[in-house]
C-alpha positions as CSV (number, residue, x, y, z in Angstrom):
1,X,-183.2,157.7,-123.3
2,X,-182.9,154.3,-124.8
3,X,-185.9,151.9,-124.7
4,X,-185.2,148.7,-123.0
5,X,-186.9,145.2,-123.8
6,X,-187.7,143.7,-120.5
7,X,-188.1,139.9,-119.6
8,X,-190.5,138.8,-116.9
9,X,-189.1,139.7,-113.5
10,X,-186.6,142.3,-114.8
11,X,-186.6,145.8,-113.3
12,X,-185.1,149.2,-114.1
13,X,-184.8,152.6,-112.5
14,X,-187.5,155.3,-113.5
15,X,-186.1,158.9,-113.6
16,X,-189.1,160.5,-115.2
17,X,-191.3,162.5,-113.0
18,X,-194.4,161.2,-114.6
19,X,-194.9,158.0,-116.7
20,X,-197.6,156.5,-118.9
21,X,-198.2,152.7,-118.8
22,X,-199.7,151.7,-122.1
23,X,-201.2,148.3,-122.6
24,X,-201.3,147.4,-126.3
25,X,-202.7,144.5,-128.3
26,X,-203.7,143.7,-131.9
27,X,-207.2,144.7,-133.0
28,X,-209.0,141.8,-134.6
29,X,-212.6,140.5,-134.5
30,X,-213.8,138.4,-131.8
31,X,-211.1,139.1,-129.1
32,X,-212.0,139.9,-125.5
33,X,-212.4,143.4,-124.4
34,X,-209.4,144.4,-122.4
35,X,-209.2,147.2,-119.8
36,X,-206.3,148.7,-117.9
37,X,-206.4,149.7,-114.2
38,X,-204.1,150.6,-111.3
39,X,-204.0,149.9,-107.5
40,X,-202.2,152.2,-105.1
41,X,-200.7,150.1,-102.3
42,X,-199.0,150.8,-99.1
43,X,-196.0,149.1,-97.5
44,X,-198.3,146.2,-96.3
45,X,-199.3,145.5,-99.9
46,X,-202.9,146.7,-99.6
47,X,-205.0,149.7,-100.7
48,X,-206.0,152.3,-98.1
49,X,-209.6,152.7,-99.3
50,X,-211.8,152.3,-102.5
51,X,-210.3,155.3,-104.0
52,X,-207.0,153.6,-104.5
53,X,-208.5,151.5,-107.2
54,X,-208.3,153.4,-110.5
55,X,-210.1,151.9,-113.5
56,X,-212.7,152.8,-116.2
57,X,-215.5,153.5,-113.8
58,X,-213.2,155.4,-111.4
59,X,-210.8,157.0,-113.7
60,X,-209.1,159.7,-111.5
61,X,-207.5,159.2,-108.2
62,X,-208.4,161.8,-105.6
63,X,-204.8,163.0,-105.5
64,X,-204.7,163.4,-109.4
65,X,-201.6,161.4,-109.2
66,X,-203.1,158.4,-111.2
67,X,-205.4,158.7,-114.2
68,X,-207.0,156.1,-116.5
69,X,-206.7,157.8,-119.9
70,X,-208.9,155.3,-121.8
71,X,-208.6,153.5,-125.1
72,X,-207.3,154.5,-128.4
73,X,-207.1,152.6,-131.8
74,X,-204.4,153.2,-134.5
75,X,-202.9,151.1,-137.3
76,X,-204.7,147.9,-136.2
77,X,-203.5,148.3,-132.5
78,X,-205.7,148.9,-129.5
79,X,-204.1,150.5,-126.4
80,X,-205.5,151.5,-123.0
81,X,-203.4,153.7,-120.8
82,X,-202.7,154.7,-117.2
83,X,-200.8,157.8,-116.3
84,X,-198.8,158.0,-113.0
85,X,-197.4,161.3,-111.7
86,X,-194.7,159.9,-109.4
87,X,-193.9,163.1,-107.7
88,X,-197.6,163.7,-106.7
89,X,-198.0,160.3,-105.1
90,X,-198.7,160.3,-101.3
91,X,-195.5,159.1,-99.4
92,X,-197.7,156.3,-98.0
93,X,-198.0,154.8,-101.4
94,X,-195.1,152.5,-102.1
95,X,-196.3,150.5,-105.1
96,X,-198.7,151.0,-108.1
97,X,-199.6,147.9,-109.5
98,X,-200.7,148.1,-113.2
99,X,-203.4,145.7,-114.0
100,X,-205.7,144.5,-116.8
101,X,-208.9,142.5,-117.1
102,X,-210.3,140.6,-120.1
103,X,-214.2,140.6,-120.6
104,X,-215.7,138.0,-122.8
105,X,-212.7,135.7,-123.0
106,X,-209.1,135.1,-121.7
107,X,-205.9,136.8,-122.2
108,X,-204.7,133.8,-124.2
109,X,-207.1,135.0,-126.9
110,X,-205.5,138.5,-126.9
111,X,-202.9,138.7,-129.6
112,X,-199.7,140.8,-129.4
113,X,-200.2,141.6,-125.7
114,X,-197.5,144.2,-124.7
115,X,-197.0,146.7,-122.0
116,X,-195.0,149.9,-122.9
117,X,-193.6,152.4,-120.2
118,X,-193.3,155.9,-121.6
119,X,-192.2,159.3,-120.2
120,X,-195.4,161.1,-119.8
121,X,-194.0,164.4,-120.9
122,X,-191.9,163.5,-123.9
123,X,-193.8,160.4,-124.9
124,X,-190.3,158.7,-125.2
125,X,-190.6,154.9,-124.7
126,X,-188.6,153.8,-121.6
127,X,-189.3,150.1,-121.7
128,X,-191.3,147.4,-123.4
129,X,-192.6,144.1,-122.1
130,X,-194.2,141.4,-124.3
131,X,-196.5,139.2,-122.3
132,X,-197.8,135.7,-122.8
133,X,-201.0,134.4,-121.3
134,X,-203.4,131.4,-121.6
135,X,-206.6,131.0,-119.5
136,X,-206.2,134.1,-117.2
137,X,-208.9,136.7,-117.2
138,X,-207.0,139.4,-115.1
139,X,-203.3,140.3,-115.4
140,X,-200.7,142.2,-113.6
141,X,-198.5,143.7,-116.3
142,X,-195.9,145.5,-114.1
143,X,-195.6,147.6,-111.1
144,X,-194.0,150.9,-110.2
145,X,-192.4,150.7,-106.7
146,X,-190.3,152.9,-104.3
147,X,-187.0,151.7,-103.2
148,X,-184.8,153.8,-100.9
149,X,-186.5,157.0,-102.3
150,X,-186.1,156.0,-106.0
151,X,-189.0,154.8,-108.1
152,X,-188.4,151.7,-110.2
153,X,-190.4,149.5,-112.6
154,X,-190.6,145.8,-112.6
155,X,-192.1,143.6,-115.4
156,X,-194.4,141.2,-113.6
157,X,-196.6,139.3,-116.1
158,X,-198.8,137.6,-113.5
159,X,-202.2,136.1,-114.5
160,X,-205.2,135.5,-112.4
161,X,-207.9,132.9,-113.3
162,X,-210.4,134.6,-111.0
163,X,-210.8,137.8,-113.0
164,X,-210.6,141.5,-111.9
165,X,-212.6,140.7,-108.8
166,X,-210.2,138.2,-107.7
167,X,-207.3,140.4,-108.3
168,X,-208.7,143.4,-106.6
169,X,-209.6,141.3,-103.6
170,X,-206.1,140.0,-103.2
171,X,-205.0,143.6,-102.5
172,X,-207.7,144.4,-100.0
173,X,-210.9,145.4,-101.9
174,X,-214.0,143.5,-101.6
175,X,-216.6,143.5,-104.3
176,X,-220.2,143.4,-103.1
177,X,-222.1,140.6,-105.1
178,X,-219.2,140.7,-107.5
179,X,-220.6,140.1,-111.1
180,X,-218.9,137.6,-113.4
181,X,-219.1,140.5,-116.0
182,X,-216.5,143.0,-114.9
183,X,-217.9,145.7,-117.0
184,X,-220.7,146.0,-114.4
185,X,-218.2,147.2,-111.9
186,X,-218.8,150.7,-110.3
187,X,-217.3,152.6,-107.4
188,X,-220.2,151.8,-105.3
189,X,-219.6,148.0,-105.7
190,X,-216.1,148.4,-104.4
191,X,-215.3,148.4,-100.6
192,X,-212.2,148.0,-98.4
193,X,-212.3,146.3,-95.1
194,X,-210.2,147.9,-92.3
195,X,-206.7,146.8,-92.0
196,X,-205.2,146.5,-88.4
197,X,-202.4,149.1,-88.0
198,X,-200.3,146.4,-86.6
199,X,-200.6,144.0,-89.7
200,X,-197.1,142.8,-90.4
201,X,-195.6,143.5,-93.9
202,X,-194.4,139.9,-94.3
203,X,-197.9,138.3,-93.4
204,X,-200.7,140.5,-94.9
205,X,-204.3,139.5,-93.9
206,X,-205.9,137.0,-96.1
207,X,-209.2,138.4,-97.5
208,X,-212.0,137.1,-95.4
209,X,-214.1,136.2,-98.5
210,X,-211.4,133.9,-99.9
211,X,-211.8,130.2,-99.4
212,X,-208.2,129.0,-98.5
213,X,-208.3,125.4,-97.4
214,X,-204.8,124.8,-96.0
215,X,-203.8,121.3,-95.4
216,X,-202.8,120.0,-92.0
217,X,-199.2,118.8,-92.4
218,X,-197.4,115.9,-90.5
219,X,-195.0,117.2,-87.9
220,X,-196.5,120.8,-87.9
221,X,-197.5,120.3,-84.2
222,X,-193.9,119.8,-83.3
223,X,-192.8,123.3,-84.3
224,X,-192.3,126.2,-81.9
225,X,-195.5,128.2,-81.4
226,X,-194.3,131.3,-83.3
227,X,-193.0,129.3,-86.3
228,X,-196.3,127.2,-86.3
229,X,-198.3,130.4,-86.4
230,X,-196.3,131.8,-89.3
231,X,-196.6,128.5,-91.2
232,X,-200.3,128.4,-90.6
233,X,-200.8,131.8,-92.1
234,X,-198.5,131.0,-95.1
235,X,-200.2,127.9,-96.0
236,X,-203.4,129.9,-96.2
237,X,-201.7,132.3,-98.6
238,X,-200.3,129.5,-100.6
239,X,-203.8,128.0,-100.9
240,X,-205.2,131.4,-102.0
241,X,-202.6,131.8,-104.8
242,X,-203.4,128.3,-106.0
243,X,-207.1,129.1,-106.0
244,X,-206.6,132.3,-108.0
245,X,-204.7,130.5,-110.6
246,X,-207.3,127.7,-111.0
247,X,-205.3,125.1,-109.1
248,X,-207.1,124.7,-105.9
249,X,-206.4,121.3,-104.2
250,X,-203.5,120.4,-106.5
251,X,-200.7,118.2,-105.1
252,X,-197.1,118.2,-106.1
253,X,-193.6,117.2,-105.0
254,X,-191.5,120.2,-104.0
255,X,-187.8,120.4,-104.4
256,X,-185.7,123.2,-103.1
257,X,-182.3,124.4,-104.6
258,X,-180.2,126.9,-102.8
259,X,-177.3,128.9,-104.3
260,X,-174.2,128.5,-102.0
261,X,-171.7,130.5,-104.2
262,X,-169.3,133.0,-102.5
263,X,-171.5,136.0,-103.5
264,X,-174.4,134.6,-101.3
265,X,-172.4,134.8,-98.0
266,X,-174.0,138.1,-97.1
267,X,-177.6,136.7,-97.6
268,X,-176.6,133.7,-95.5
269,X,-175.0,135.7,-92.7
270,X,-178.0,138.1,-92.5
271,X,-180.5,135.2,-92.2
272,X,-182.1,135.9,-95.5
273,X,-181.7,132.4,-96.9
274,X,-183.0,130.8,-93.7
275,X,-186.1,133.0,-94.0
276,X,-186.5,131.9,-97.6
277,X,-186.4,128.3,-96.6
278,X,-189.0,128.8,-94.0
279,X,-191.2,130.5,-96.5
280,X,-190.7,127.7,-98.9
281,X,-191.6,125.1,-96.3
282,X,-195.1,126.4,-96.4
283,X,-195.3,125.8,-100.1
284,X,-194.2,122.2,-99.6
285,X,-196.6,121.9,-96.6
286,X,-199.6,122.9,-98.7
287,X,-198.7,121.2,-102.0
288,X,-197.1,117.9,-100.7
289,X,-199.2,115.3,-98.8
290,X,-196.4,114.4,-96.5
291,X,-195.0,118.1,-96.2
292,X,-191.4,116.8,-96.8
293,X,-189.1,118.7,-99.2
294,X,-186.0,117.4,-101.0
295,X,-183.2,119.9,-101.0
296,X,-179.9,120.6,-102.9
297,X,-177.1,123.2,-102.5
298,X,-174.8,124.2,-105.3
299,X,-171.8,126.4,-106.2
300,X,-168.8,124.8,-108.1
301,X,-170.5,121.5,-107.5
302,X,-173.9,120.4,-106.3
303,X,-174.8,118.4,-103.3
304,X,-177.9,116.9,-101.9
305,X,-179.0,117.9,-98.6
306,X,-181.1,115.8,-96.1
307,X,-184.8,115.9,-96.7
308,X,-186.5,118.8,-95.0
309,X,-189.2,117.3,-92.7
310,X,-191.5,120.0,-91.3
311,X,-191.3,119.0,-87.8
312,X,-187.4,119.3,-87.9
313,X,-187.5,122.7,-89.6
314,X,-185.7,124.7,-86.8
315,X,-182.8,122.1,-86.5
316,X,-182.6,121.7,-90.3
317,X,-182.1,125.5,-90.7
318,X,-179.3,125.4,-88.1
319,X,-177.5,122.5,-89.6
320,X,-177.9,122.8,-93.5
321,X,-178.4,126.4,-94.4
322,X,-174.7,127.1,-94.9
323,X,-172.7,128.8,-97.6
324,X,-169.5,127.4,-99.2
325,X,-166.7,130.0,-98.6
326,X,-167.3,129.9,-94.8
327,X,-165.5,126.6,-94.7
328,X,-163.0,127.2,-97.4
329,X,-160.3,128.8,-95.3
330,X,-160.3,126.2,-92.7
331,X,-157.4,124.3,-94.4
332,X,-156.3,122.6,-91.2
333,X,-159.4,120.6,-90.9
334,X,-159.6,117.3,-92.6
335,X,-162.6,116.7,-95.0
336,X,-165.7,115.8,-93.0
337,X,-164.0,116.5,-89.6
338,X,-166.5,118.2,-87.1
339,X,-169.6,117.8,-89.3
340,X,-172.8,116.7,-87.8
341,X,-174.8,113.8,-89.1
342,X,-176.0,114.5,-92.7
343,X,-174.2,117.7,-93.1
344,X,-172.5,118.5,-96.3
345,X,-168.8,119.5,-96.2
346,X,-169.2,122.9,-97.9
347,X,-165.5,123.0,-99.0
348,X,-166.4,120.3,-101.6
349,X,-169.3,122.5,-102.9
350,X,-167.0,125.5,-103.6
351,X,-167.8,129.1,-104.5
352,X,-168.5,129.3,-108.3
353,X,-171.7,129.2,-110.2
354,X,-172.5,125.8,-111.9
355,X,-176.3,125.8,-111.9
356,X,-176.4,123.0,-114.6
357,X,-174.9,120.5,-112.1
358,X,-177.7,121.0,-109.7
359,X,-180.2,120.9,-112.4
360,X,-178.7,117.6,-113.6
361,X,-178.7,116.0,-110.2
362,X,-182.4,116.9,-109.6
363,X,-183.4,115.5,-113.0
364,X,-181.6,112.2,-112.0
365,X,-183.4,112.1,-108.8
366,X,-186.8,112.7,-110.2
367,X,-186.2,110.0,-112.8
368,X,-185.1,107.5,-110.2
369,X,-187.9,108.3,-107.8
370,X,-191.1,108.6,-109.9
371,X,-194.2,109.8,-108.2
372,X,-197.9,110.2,-109.5
373,X,-197.8,113.9,-109.1
374,X,-195.8,116.6,-110.9
375,X,-192.5,118.1,-109.4
376,X,-192.1,121.8,-108.7
377,X,-188.5,123.0,-108.3
378,X,-187.8,126.2,-106.3
379,X,-184.5,127.3,-107.5
380,X,-182.8,130.3,-105.8
381,X,-179.7,132.0,-107.1
382,X,-178.2,135.6,-106.8
383,X,-177.1,135.7,-110.4
384,X,-173.6,135.3,-112.0
385,X,-175.0,132.8,-114.4
386,X,-172.4,132.0,-117.0
387,X,-173.0,128.5,-118.2
388,X,-175.8,129.5,-120.5
389,X,-175.4,126.8,-123.1
390,X,-175.2,123.9,-120.5
391,X,-178.0,125.2,-118.5
392,X,-180.3,125.7,-121.6
393,X,-179.3,122.1,-122.7
394,X,-180.2,120.6,-119.4
395,X,-183.6,122.6,-119.3
396,X,-184.4,121.8,-122.9
397,X,-183.7,118.1,-122.2
398,X,-186.1,118.3,-119.2
399,X,-189.0,119.6,-121.1
400,X,-190.4,116.0,-121.5
401,X,-190.1,115.3,-117.8
402,X,-192.9,116.1,-115.1
403,X,-190.9,118.9,-113.7
404,X,-191.5,122.6,-113.6
405,X,-188.5,124.8,-112.8
406,X,-189.2,128.0,-110.9
407,X,-186.1,130.3,-110.7
408,X,-186.0,133.1,-108.3
409,X,-183.3,135.8,-108.6
410,X,-182.1,137.2,-105.3
411,X,-181.1,140.8,-106.1
412,X,-178.0,140.5,-108.3
413,X,-178.1,140.8,-112.0
414,X,-176.7,138.6,-115.0
415,X,-179.2,135.7,-114.8
416,X,-178.2,134.9,-118.3
417,X,-180.4,132.3,-120.2
418,X,-182.8,132.0,-117.2
419,X,-184.2,135.6,-118.1
420,X,-184.7,134.5,-121.7
421,X,-186.3,131.1,-121.3
422,X,-189.9,132.3,-121.5
423,X,-189.2,133.3,-125.1
424,X,-187.0,130.5,-126.1
425,X,-188.6,128.6,-129.0
426,X,-188.6,124.9,-129.9
427,X,-190.0,123.4,-126.7
428,X,-193.4,121.5,-126.6
429,X,-194.2,123.2,-123.2
430,X,-192.7,126.1,-121.3
431,X,-191.1,124.4,-118.4
432,X,-189.3,127.2,-116.8
433,X,-190.3,130.3,-114.8
434,X,-188.2,133.3,-113.7
435,X,-188.5,136.3,-111.8
436,X,-186.0,138.6,-109.7
437,X,-186.5,140.7,-106.7
438,X,-184.3,143.5,-105.3
439,X,-184.6,142.2,-101.8
440,X,-186.8,139.2,-101.1
441,X,-187.1,140.0,-97.3
442,X,-189.2,143.1,-98.2
443,X,-191.6,141.1,-100.5
444,X,-194.9,140.1,-98.7
445,X,-195.6,136.5,-98.5
446,X,-198.8,136.7,-100.5
447,X,-196.9,138.5,-103.3
448,X,-194.1,136.1,-103.3
449,X,-196.4,133.0,-103.4
450,X,-198.5,134.6,-106.2
451,X,-195.3,135.0,-108.3
452,X,-193.8,131.6,-107.3
453,X,-197.0,129.8,-108.4
454,X,-198.3,132.0,-111.3
455,X,-196.9,129.7,-114.1
456,X,-197.0,126.3,-112.4
457,X,-200.7,125.7,-113.1
458,X,-200.4,126.8,-116.7
459,X,-197.5,124.3,-117.2
460,X,-199.5,121.5,-115.5
461,X,-202.4,122.1,-118.0
462,X,-200.0,122.2,-121.0
463,X,-198.1,119.2,-119.8
464,X,-201.2,117.2,-119.3
465,X,-202.4,118.0,-122.8
466,X,-198.8,117.0,-124.1
467,X,-199.0,113.7,-122.4
468,X,-196.0,114.6,-120.2
469,X,-198.1,114.2,-117.0
């Protein structure tokens, strides 16, 4: 078995019956005390009861499937380890989230923070994930998750500014009189409110103790009732994610970019892309004062779509969520014939992957339309990235611009330079985030928003210090 170095968002198949997840960092004076923990989650993304939280004061799950093994020191490196017997986990458990908390400081003060995945029997290293942090006091390093009967591991690297209590609360645990010093946690301080059996996986309940503060968006009242209800819940979840990352109340311009290459046709035809757009509309509704969202589509070429105004969302989805190859074979039609007002002729967009063209067009638009707030670009692609040098140059050139680029991979592999951007040197600020998911339709809204927004507040702070914002 060959160990694999993972980038943020990457995943791999786990064939070992039991694994150890080892959190490691360099031992030196004055650094915070770091503790590993694990949360056992069902398909709705929540724990069943307080026993599903395994940490230093509750080191053994009742099933014996998950154990906190504790800290060790060797050669100037400290480790804290959680062992998971995958074959002994209850079938109701679909994810084991592997967390950590920092007591007495932030993870930005913890040098050499690394997660190692090991075969528990042979101690062979399966994978390694180097993590970077700044002001976070709690962290999700990775997760083990079940997909079609097979266990997999994903490198997450998501930080929380609200500490272990905030992280635990997000997954259904409430902390009675939660102390700021997480070392005071005990099993008695942890409780889990009941979860309605009918709670939908895509919209998990928001913890009752969480101040959410969704904004009222222009045009929201025009939406169909079911869509309006989904939007309201999702805006609350976006607000919760922002609060957890220390960015409550922040405003931003939101821009959406959709891959329309030939390999995306299945995701369009199954309604997956339309659902993604609806979920992203909640981000714009919460972050942007007017709730509008600029949008682009791309394949061989990039094209700007009409602005997505919240009240027009159903019609916008019908007219503009389209893929290139569906029109390529209608050779008898003249360009533009039969198109509705504002529709892009998708034959001109093509079927190949040229991400750099969309990036360049968005950069030109932002320069030509300056605003007083930062811009968040939500860029969706299913992979096949091959213009690495051109993409890297565009994003390096954009470092000094008030734009954060959040790329999301939709199931396919080969994301090229996007997977490596977190570790690329020579930039004043890290202006790019990336993660990939196997099937975005199975990712709960709260988890999706947490991952989308985990790096944006950190970039805003760094860009402000650098004079970019």
